[in-house]
Structure formats: C-alpha cells, structure tokens
C-alpha positions as CSV (number, residue, x, y, z in Angstrom):
1,M,136.8,25.8,105.1
2,R,136.7,27.8,101.9
3,E,133.5,26.1,100.8
4,S,131.7,26.8,104.1
5,K,132.5,30.5,103.7
6,L,131.1,30.5,100.2
7,W,128.0,28.7,101.5
8,A,127.6,31.3,104.3
9,L,127.9,34.1,101.8
10,H,125.3,32.3,99.6
11,L,122.9,32.3,102.6
12,F,123.6,35.9,103.4
13,S,123.1,37.0,99.8
14,G,119.7,35.1,99.9
15,A,118.6,37.0,103.0
16,A,119.8,40.3,101.5
17,L,117.8,39.6,98.4
18,V,114.7,39.1,100.4
19,V,115.1,42.6,102.0
20,L,116.2,44.4,98.8
21,L,113.5,42.8,96.7
22,G,111.0,43.6,99.4
23,V,111.9,47.3,99.1
24,H,111.8,47.1,95.3
25,M,108.4,45.4,95.4
26,V,106.8,47.9,97.8
27,V,108.1,50.9,95.9
28,Q,107.3,49.6,92.4
29,H,104.1,47.7,93.0
30,Y,102.4,49.1,96.1
31,P,102.5,52.9,95.7
32,T,99.2,53.1,97.4
33,I,100.7,52.0,100.7
34,L,103.5,54.5,100.3
35,S,101.1,57.3,99.5
36,W,99.1,56.4,102.7
37,L,102.3,56.9,104.6
38,G,102.9,60.2,102.8
39,W,106.2,59.0,101.1
40,V,105.0,59.0,97.5
41,E,102.6,61.4,95.9
42,D,103.1,60.9,92.1
43,D,103.2,57.9,89.7
44,V,106.2,55.8,90.9
45,R,106.5,54.1,87.5
46,G,106.4,57.4,85.5
47,F,109.5,58.6,83.7
48,A,110.1,61.5,86.1
49,S,110.0,59.1,89.1
50,V,112.3,56.5,87.4
51,A,114.7,59.3,86.4
52,A,114.7,60.7,89.9
53,R,115.5,57.2,91.4
54,G,118.2,56.8,88.8
55,A,119.8,60.1,89.9
56,S,119.6,59.1,93.6
57,A,122.8,57.8,95.2
58,G,120.8,55.8,97.6
59,W,118.8,54.0,94.9
60,S,122.0,53.4,92.9
61,V,123.5,51.7,95.9
62,I,120.4,49.6,96.3
63,Y,120.5,48.6,92.6
64,V,124.2,47.7,92.8
65,L,123.7,45.6,95.9
66,L,120.8,43.9,94.4
67,L,122.8,43.2,91.3
68,G,125.8,41.8,93.2
69,F,123.8,39.7,95.6
70,A,121.6,38.3,92.9
71,L,124.5,37.4,90.7
72,Y,126.4,35.8,93.5
73,H,123.4,33.8,94.7
74,G,122.5,32.6,91.3
75,L,126.0,31.8,90.1
76,Y,126.9,30.0,93.3
77,G,123.9,27.8,92.9
78,L,124.7,27.1,89.3
79,R,128.3,26.3,90.3
80,R,127.2,23.8,92.8
81,I,124.9,22.1,90.3
82,L,127.7,22.0,87.7
83,H,130.1,20.5,90.3
84,E,127.6,17.7,90.8
85,I,127.4,17.0,87.1
86,W,131.2,17.3,86.3
87,Y,133.1,16.4,89.5
88,S,136.6,15.9,88.2
89,P,139.2,18.4,89.5
90,A,139.9,19.8,86.0
91,A,136.2,20.3,85.4
92,T,135.7,21.8,88.8
93,R,138.4,24.4,88.1
94,A,137.0,25.1,84.6
95,V,133.5,25.6,86.1
96,D,134.9,27.9,88.8
97,A,136.8,30.0,86.3
98,A,133.8,30.3,84.0
99,V,131.5,31.3,86.8
100,V,133.9,34.0,88.0
101,V,134.4,35.4,84.5
102,V,130.7,35.4,83.6
103,G,129.9,37.0,87.0
104,L,132.4,39.7,86.6
105,V,131.3,40.5,83.0
106,V,127.7,40.7,84.0
107,F,128.4,42.7,87.1
108,V,130.4,45.3,85.1
109,Y,127.7,45.5,82.5
110,G,125.1,46.0,85.3
111,L,127.3,48.7,86.8
112,V,127.5,50.6,83.5
113,A,123.7,50.3,83.2
114,V,123.1,51.7,86.7
115,F,125.5,54.6,86.4
116,Q,124.3,55.5,82.9
117,A,120.8,56.0,84.4
118,I,122.2,58.8,86.6
119,P,122.1,61.4,83.8
120,L,118.4,60.6,83.2
121,G,117.6,62.5,86.4
122,G,119.2,65.7,85.0
123,A,121.2,68.1,86.9
124,S,119.0,69.0,89.8
C-alpha cells in the first residue's frame, strides 16, 4: 500500500513537471509567442526580467514546486533502481534513509537559492 502511494506520487510529480517545465520553456525560450499575445514586451532573459521574476511570489512558488517535484521524481526513480541492485532489507533501509537525507538537503539548499533571489528585484 505504501509503495503504491509513492508510485502514484511519482506519476503525479511527472505530470506536474511536464506542466511546470512547459511554462518555463515558453517563458524562457519562446518570448516571441508571449509578445504576440501582449504578455511580454522586453527581453525575458535580461537581468531586469530575471530580477522581477525572482521578486514575484508567483514565480517563487513555481520554482519551489518545480524543485520539489523534480527532486521527488528523480530521487524516487533512483531509489527504485538502487532497490533492484541492493535488495536486502538492511540495504533497502539504508538507501531509503540516504535518499530522504539527500532530498531534504538539496531541497533546503534550493529553497535558500529561490528566496535569496527575491532581493534581486529590489523594493518595488
């Protein structure tokens, strides 16, 4: 039961990554499409635009969700591969603990990076 819930969350995180990476790709790599729609008028990869996105709460939420879903999706897949290589109960517990610790450390580091970007936008 526990493993099926983890698998369902793995599938959900994959679907969420498709949506969030789609938004990222359109904003970062297809500014012409956005300018046709009237949503973007300046260089989206310029410092002012990057700083404005860093100061935006909505973009910060998107970046945190992207970080969390990508970490979960990747580390769950790595965990499943390592369980097939080392399938003893002790090794399984060690792999699970290592994956959780690495995931938490990288997630906290990513949170710090996202929230340190907020001052780049200045006090507007």
